[in-house]
C-alpha positions as CSV (number, residue, x, y, z in Angstrom):
1,M,-60.3,-9.9,29.1
2,A,-56.7,-9.1,29.5
3,D,-55.4,-6.2,31.5
4,M,-55.0,-3.2,29.2
5,E,-51.7,-1.0,29.3
6,V,-52.3,2.6,30.0
7,L,-50.1,5.4,28.7
8,D,-50.2,7.7,31.7
9,G,-47.9,10.5,30.5
10,P,-45.2,11.6,28.1
11,R,-42.5,9.4,29.7
12,R,-44.7,6.5,29.3
13,Y,-45.5,7.3,25.6
14,Y,-41.7,7.7,24.9
15,A,-40.9,4.4,26.5
16,E,-43.8,2.4,25.0
17,V,-44.4,4.0,21.7
18,M,-41.7,6.4,20.5
19,K,-38.5,4.3,21.6
20,P,-39.7,1.0,20.1
21,A,-40.7,2.7,16.9
22,Y,-37.3,4.4,16.8
23,D,-35.5,1.0,17.5
24,E,-37.5,-0.8,14.9
25,F,-36.9,1.8,12.2
26,F,-33.0,1.8,12.7
27,E,-32.3,-1.5,13.7
28,L,-34.3,-3.5,11.0
29,P,-34.4,-3.0,7.3
30,S,-36.6,0.2,6.8
31,S,-40.0,0.0,5.4
32,F,-42.9,2.3,4.8
33,R,-44.5,0.8,7.9
34,T,-41.5,1.5,10.3
35,A,-40.9,5.0,8.8
36,F,-44.7,5.9,9.2
37,N,-44.7,4.4,12.8
38,L,-41.7,6.4,13.7
39,A,-42.9,9.7,12.0
40,S,-46.3,9.5,13.6
41,S,-45.1,8.7,17.0
42,L,-42.7,11.8,16.8
43,F,-45.3,14.0,15.5
44,H,-47.9,13.2,18.3
45,F,-45.3,13.5,21.1
46,H,-46.0,17.5,21.4
47,E,-49.7,16.5,22.2
48,W,-48.5,14.3,25.2
49,L,-46.3,17.0,26.4
50,Y,-49.0,19.6,26.1
51,E,-51.5,17.4,27.9
52,Y,-49.2,16.5,30.8
53,S,-46.8,19.4,31.1
54,R,-48.8,22.4,29.9
55,A,-47.7,24.5,32.9
56,K,-44.1,23.8,32.5
57,L,-44.3,24.4,28.7
58,E,-46.1,27.9,29.4
59,A,-43.4,28.7,31.8
60,H,-40.8,27.9,29.3
61,F,-42.3,29.6,26.4
62,G,-43.4,32.7,28.7
63,K,-46.9,32.7,27.4
64,P,-50.1,30.7,27.6
65,L,-50.6,27.8,25.1
66,N,-54.3,27.3,24.0
67,T,-53.5,24.4,21.7
68,P,-50.8,21.7,21.5
69,G,-49.6,23.3,18.2
70,E,-48.7,26.6,19.6
71,A,-45.5,25.2,21.3
72,R,-44.7,23.2,18.2
73,S,-45.0,26.1,15.9
74,D,-42.8,28.4,18.1
75,K,-39.3,27.9,17.0
76,T,-37.6,29.6,20.0
77,W,-37.3,26.2,21.5
78,L,-34.6,25.5,19.0
79,L,-32.3,28.2,20.5
80,P,-30.8,26.1,23.2
81,L,-29.7,23.6,20.4
82,D,-27.6,26.3,18.6
83,P,-23.8,25.2,19.4
84,R,-22.8,28.9,19.2
85,R,-24.9,30.0,22.2
86,E,-23.5,29.7,25.8
87,G,-25.2,27.4,28.1
88,R,-26.7,25.2,25.3
89,V,-28.3,22.1,26.2
90,N,-26.0,19.2,25.0
91,S,-28.1,16.1,25.2
92,I,-31.7,14.9,24.4
93,E,-32.0,14.1,28.1
94,Q,-31.1,17.6,29.2
95,R,-33.7,19.0,26.6
96,R,-36.3,16.5,27.7
97,A,-35.8,17.3,31.4
98,A,-36.1,21.0,30.7
99,V,-39.6,20.5,29.4
100,V,-41.0,17.4,31.0
């Protein structure tokens, strides 16, 4: 039996699942399959963040999180993206580093 790859955290999930789905969707002619794969990988990313970075997420939101969906449903995480705010986060890498 061949060795099985293991996704051992959100960075690996991003590299092995999200990024390839993104590249495939935007670099090839779009299809329902590539759209669904990208949407599904994006949707489930919050679960990976919750599982592996729960303490950092709770510190970021200032409250305990009992389910992965609590962080996703709290729209205050969008505030750093508002270009009218001082000290905004300018790149996806900066946003990811602030949480992961």
